[in-house]
RODO-2510 file (C-alpha; in nm, 4 decimals, decimal comma):
residues 201
     n   res          X          Y          Z
     1     m    -4,4894    21,6742     2,6554
     2     k    -4,8596    21,6466     2,5444
     3     s    -4,8862    21,9350     2,2751
     4     l    -4,5449    21,7601     2,0941
     5     r    -4,7103    21,4467     2,0435
     6     l    -5,0009    21,6302     1,9243
     7     l    -4,8417    21,8142     1,6680
     8     a    -4,6363    21,4956     1,5788
     9     a    -4,9435    21,2912     1,5460
    10     l    -5,1220    21,5275     1,3234
    11     a    -4,8187    21,5829     1,1153
    12     a    -4,7733    21,1741     1,0551
    13     l    -5,1876    21,1964     1,0018
    14     i    -5,0989    21,4875     0,6795
    15     v    -4,7966    21,2608     0,5692
    16     s    -4,9981    20,9938     0,5475
    17     a    -5,2607    21,1692     0,3352
    18     s    -5,0368    21,2769     0,0922
    19     a    -4,8531    20,9082     0,0643
    20     a    -5,2189    20,7801    -0,0550
    21     e    -5,1628    21,0145    -0,3852
    22     i    -4,8395    20,9245    -0,5031
    23     k    -4,8145    20,6747    -0,8202
    24     m    -4,6891    20,3746    -0,7210
    25     e    -4,4525    20,2018    -0,9452
    26     s    -4,3410    19,8233    -1,0042
    27     a    -3,9416    19,7839    -0,8763
    28     f    -3,9404    19,4193    -0,9150
    29     n    -4,1042    19,2018    -1,1620
    30     g    -4,0853    18,8787    -0,9880
    31     k    -3,8886    18,6927    -1,3125
    32     d    -3,5481    18,8790    -1,2735
    33     l    -3,3196    19,1187    -1,0971
    34     a    -3,4041    19,3724    -1,4007
    35     g    -3,4187    19,7847    -1,2444
    36     w    -3,1432    19,6919    -1,0030
    37     q    -2,7701    19,7170    -1,0000
    38     n    -2,5609    19,3939    -1,0354
    39     a    -2,8425    19,2333    -1,1669
    40     q    -2,6254    18,9537    -1,3511
    41     n    -2,4986    18,6412    -1,2277
    42     n    -2,5629    18,7917    -0,8379
    43     e    -2,5246    18,5136    -0,5937
    44     f    -2,6536    18,6532    -0,2990
    45     w    -3,0344    18,7904    -0,4734
    46     k    -3,2607    18,5859    -0,6929
    47     a    -3,6291    18,5914    -0,7789
    48     v    -3,7962    18,2291    -0,6824
    49     d    -4,1446    18,2210    -0,7912
    50     g    -4,2807    18,6037    -0,7771
    51     v    -4,0605    18,6592    -0,4628
    52     l    -3,6858    18,8625    -0,4237
    53     v    -3,4909    18,6026    -0,2144
    54     g    -3,2119    18,7547    -0,0193
    55     e    -2,9501    18,5602     0,1364
    56     n    -2,5882    18,5145     0,2113
    57     n    -2,3191    18,2723     0,1363
    58     a    -2,1115    17,9950     0,3139
    59     a    -1,8393    18,2308     0,4246
    60     k    -2,1694    18,4582     0,5650
    61     k    -2,0966    18,7352     0,3358
    62     g    -2,3170    19,0415     0,3093
    63     n    -2,4282    19,2425    -0,0127
    64     m    -2,6164    19,5432    -0,0823
    65     l    -2,8883    19,5191    -0,3622
    66     y    -2,9232    19,8596    -0,4998
    67     t    -3,2094    20,0297    -0,7469
    68     e    -3,0682    20,1405    -1,0688
    69     k    -3,2613    20,4504    -1,0312
    70     s    -3,2070    20,7343    -0,7937
    71     y    -3,4691    20,8987    -0,5804
    72     q    -3,5003    21,1675    -0,3221
    73     d    -3,8792    21,2080    -0,1991
    74     a    -3,9900    20,8748    -0,2555
    75     v    -4,2146    20,5818    -0,0855
    76     i    -4,1250    20,2007    -0,1118
    77     e    -4,3921    19,9378    -0,0786
    78     c    -4,3364    19,6011    -0,0290
    79     e    -4,4051    19,2780     0,1906
    80     v    -4,1032    19,0805     0,3996
    81     r    -4,1245    18,7693     0,5207
    82     f    -3,8311    18,6116     0,7388
    83     s    -3,7158    18,3567     1,0062
    84     g    -3,4855    18,3993     1,2876
    85     d    -3,1921    18,5802     1,3823
    86     i    -3,1697    18,8184     1,0151
    87     d    -3,0586    19,1486     0,9769
    88     s    -3,1865    19,3389     0,6726
    89     g    -3,2937    19,6752     0,5865
    90     i    -3,4029    19,9172     0,3513
    91     m    -3,1958    20,2251     0,2734
    92     m    -3,2976    20,5633     0,1221
    93     r    -3,0768    20,8878     0,0337
    94     k    -2,7330    20,9730     0,1101
    95     d    -2,5412    21,2121     0,3713
    96     e    -2,3988    21,5731     0,2120
    97     k    -2,1014    21,3677     0,0870
    98     g    -2,2655    21,0996    -0,0444
    99     k    -2,1346    20,7992     0,1342
   100     k    -2,3756    20,7024     0,3711
   101     d    -2,7176    20,6303     0,3925
   102     i    -2,9992    20,6149     0,6055
   103     q    -3,1395    20,2461     0,7235
   104     m    -3,4985    20,1086     0,8113
   105     q    -3,3837    19,8212     0,9901
   106     i    -3,5434    19,4774     0,9286
   107     g    -3,4740    19,1981     1,1909
   108     v    -3,2221    19,1718     1,4979
   109     s    -2,9740    19,4422     1,5544
   110     r    -2,6004    19,3156     1,5446
   111     s    -2,5105    19,5747     1,8031
   112     l    -2,8275    19,5777     1,9976
   113     k    -2,8708    19,2430     1,9934
   114     k    -3,2813    19,2884     1,9716
   115     d    -3,5361    19,3079     1,6716
   116     m    -3,5267    19,6902     1,5692
   117     t    -3,7523    19,6089     1,3008
   118     c    -3,8880    19,9394     1,1157
   119     a    -3,6511    20,1594     1,3463
   120     f    -3,3988    20,3511     1,2003
   121     y    -3,0027    20,3243     1,1880
   122     v    -2,8212    20,6121     1,1228
   123     g    -2,4253    20,4538     1,2663
   124     k    -2,6811    20,4349     1,5604
   125     y    -3,0555    20,3321     1,6724
   126     p    -3,1704    20,7344     1,7733
   127     e    -3,4465    20,6524     2,0180
   128     s    -3,6438    20,8814     1,8989
   129     g    -3,6239    20,6706     1,5607
   130     w    -3,7154    20,3447     1,7516
   131     a    -4,0510    20,1344     1,6610
   132     p    -4,2384    19,9872     1,9756
   133     k    -4,5864    19,9016     1,8381
   134     v    -4,4084    19,6661     1,6161
   135     a    -4,3453    19,3679     1,8489
   136     t    -4,7757    19,3632     1,8522
   137     l    -4,7983    19,4094     1,5115
   138     w    -4,5588    19,1982     1,3507
   139     k    -4,6201    18,8258     1,2086
   140     n    -4,4181    18,6099     1,2488
   141     n    -4,2891    18,3933     0,9208
   142     e    -4,5676    18,5796     0,7399
   143     w    -4,6207    18,8312     0,5150
   144     n    -4,5906    19,1560     0,6656
   145     k    -4,6541    19,5039     0,4452
   146     i    -4,4130    19,7545     0,4932
   147     r    -4,4248    20,1335     0,3881
   148     f    -4,1464    20,3436     0,4061
   149     q    -4,1544    20,7032     0,3444
   150     a    -3,8425    20,9956     0,2849
   151     k    -3,9994    21,3539     0,2116
   152     g    -3,7677    21,6420     0,3344
   153     d    -3,5877    21,5758     0,6216
   154     t    -3,9043    21,3306     0,8026
   155     y    -3,8813    20,9291     0,7361
   156     t    -4,2076    20,7362     0,8398
   157     v    -4,3110    20,3494     0,8078
   158     w    -4,6134    20,2013     0,8202
   159     l    -4,6272    19,8376     0,9097
   160     n    -4,9250    19,6347     0,8182
   161     g    -5,1359    19,9778     0,7613
   162     e    -5,0620    20,1402     1,1346
   163     q    -4,7432    20,4077     1,1287
   164     v    -4,4799    20,2782     1,4018
   165     s    -4,2423    20,5288     1,3431
   166     n    -4,1491    20,8417     1,2414
   167     y    -3,7878    21,0130     1,2174
   168     v    -3,6720    21,3648     1,1443
   169     d    -3,2996    21,3847     1,0326
   170     a    -3,1297    21,6712     0,7821
   171     g    -2,8312    21,4897     0,7209
   172     y    -2,9372    21,2889     0,4705
   173     p    -3,0697    21,5468     0,1689
   174     k    -2,9039    21,3731    -0,1361
   175     a    -3,1069    21,1720    -0,3982
   176     a    -2,9488    20,8164    -0,3713
   177     p    -3,0657    20,4474    -0,5232
   178     i    -3,2869    20,2716    -0,3445
   179     g    -3,1065    19,9320    -0,1466
   180     l    -3,1966    19,6062     0,0273
   181     q    -2,9387    19,4860     0,2622
   182     i    -2,7897    19,1361     0,3448
   183     h    -2,5843    19,2062     0,6341
   184     p    -2,2567    19,0182     0,7476
   185     g    -2,1513    18,7694     0,9392
   186     v    -2,5023    18,6003     0,9840
   187     v    -2,6394    18,3118     0,8292
   188     m    -2,9898    18,4742     0,6827
   189     k    -3,2381    18,4604     0,4340
   190     v    -3,4922    18,7776     0,3751
   191     e    -3,7871    18,7264     0,1216
   192     y    -3,9537    19,0326    -0,0367
   193     r    -4,2752    19,0627    -0,3129
   194     n    -4,4783    19,3575    -0,4237
   195     l    -4,2077    19,5620    -0,4275
   196     s    -4,3227    19,9102    -0,5765
   197     i    -4,1602    20,2480    -0,5517
   198     g    -4,3381    20,6147    -0,5627
   199     e    -4,2065    20,9315    -0,6491
   200     i    -4,3204    21,2565    -0,4530
   201     k    -4,3405    21,5288    -0,7185
***
């Protein structure tokens, strides 16, 4: 068991080192939704003072905001802020049928009824994709920096500079747009800023 943990730690260090060399490009200009699908007259997402704000409507309807561009091996970096019982997340890749994506959770899981920020959701929350250290690293009601990387069949998340989850799943091989979520059925508001995406060549 100890040897497996050591191998996982070494693999994470290698991933982190390679991620540092990736060229990151801005994905949000702070003024509008240029570069994102359904950018015109979007009632759920808007740019406010350099911040991308996602908020559901009076009917608690959910929404997904996807990039126009698709990505295979990539990193997304952003700062996130929220308060209360919200349910958001960042989506990457698609399964073999091109229907389901892998989600890195932000906020409270509707099914587990607890905060699963930086854990992975694939129709369920596999324990190997949980992020227990988040509770000690997350700054409530403040900006928190997240780095989410998809490389091969490995998905890694750093929170405020520290790795918090590392999940392996070969079931999502297809390139896809990166998505930001507003979950239906809950009154919520989530804010993103300094969004950038880098492709791993």
